[in-house]
C-alpha positions in Angstrom: 1.0 57.4 34.8 3.9 55.4 35.7 7.0 57.1 35.9 10.0 54.9 35.9 12.4 57.2 34.2 11.1 58.6 38.4 12.1 56.3 40.2 15.7 55.3 39.2 16.2 59.6 39.6 15.1 59.8 43.4 16.8 56.6 43.9 20.0 58.1 42.1 19.9 60.7 44.4 19.0 59.5 47.2 22.3 57.3 46.2 24.7 60.5 46.8 23.7 61.2 50.4 23.9 58.7 51.8 26.8 56.2 52.8 24.7 53.6 53.5 27.2 49.5 53.8 28.6 48.0 51.7 26.0 45.3 51.1 23.5 47.7 50.7 25.1 49.6 48.1 25.5 46.5 45.9 21.6 45.9 46.4 19.9 49.8 46.0 22.5 49.1 42.2 21.3 45.6 41.2 17.3 47.9 42.0 18.4 50.1 40.3 19.8 47.7 36.9 16.8 46.1 37.5 14.2 49.3 37.1 16.2 50.0 33.3 14.5 46.9 31.8 11.1 47.4 33.7 9.6 46.0 30.6 10.6 42.6 31.0 10.6 42.1 34.5 7.4 39.3 35.7 4.8 40.1 38.1 6.3 38.8 40.9 9.6 40.5 40.2 8.5 43.7 39.5 7.1 43.2 43.1 9.3 41.6 45.0 11.4 44.7 43.1 8.1 47.0 44.7 8.4 45.6 48.6 12.5 46.5 48.2 11.9 50.5 47.3 9.1 49.9 50.1 9.1 51.2 53.9 8.9 48.2 54.6 11.8 47.3 52.4 15.0 50.0 51.2 13.3 52.6 53.9 13.1 51.0 57.2 15.3 52.7 59.5 17.2 49.7 60.0 17.8 49.2 57.1 19.0 52.5 56.3 21.3 51.4 59.3 23.6 54.3 61.0 21.1 57.1 59.8 18.3 55.2 62.1 15.9 57.8 64.7 13.9 56.2 66.7 9.6 56.5 66.0 10.8 57.1 62.9 6.8 57.6 60.8 7.4 59.5 57.4 5.8 62.8 57.0 4.8 64.8 59.4 7.8 64.3 61.4 8.9 68.4 61.5 12.4 66.4 60.8 13.4 67.5 57.2 15.4 64.3 56.2 12.9 62.1 57.3 10.0 63.3 55.2 12.2 63.4 51.9 13.1 59.9 52.5 9.5 59.1 52.6 9.2 61.5 50.0 12.0 58.9 47.6 9.3 56.1 48.7 6.1 57.3 47.5 7.1 58.6 44.7 8.9 54.6 44.1 5.2 53.2 44.9 3.7 55.5 43.4 5.5 54.6 40.2 6.4 51.3 40.2 
């Protein structure tokens, strides 16, 4: 069963840890607003939001800016911070 609440909670927790640029902060806030009205979104809007909340979107190393780490793979890298981000991306994908 999908749980949008888990995705919202994970993104709110992440926002407390990461200092995003103003543009990325607005994107994160907009994503949470969309999640709060998930049942009313069209299928196209849902797919776009799911892409934003993926490793290719919000969790891509380029999107995270000053948190860039070369060769980020995600789970299994031995770096707890990047494993944490990878798990948040997986929560988003599993629950959307």
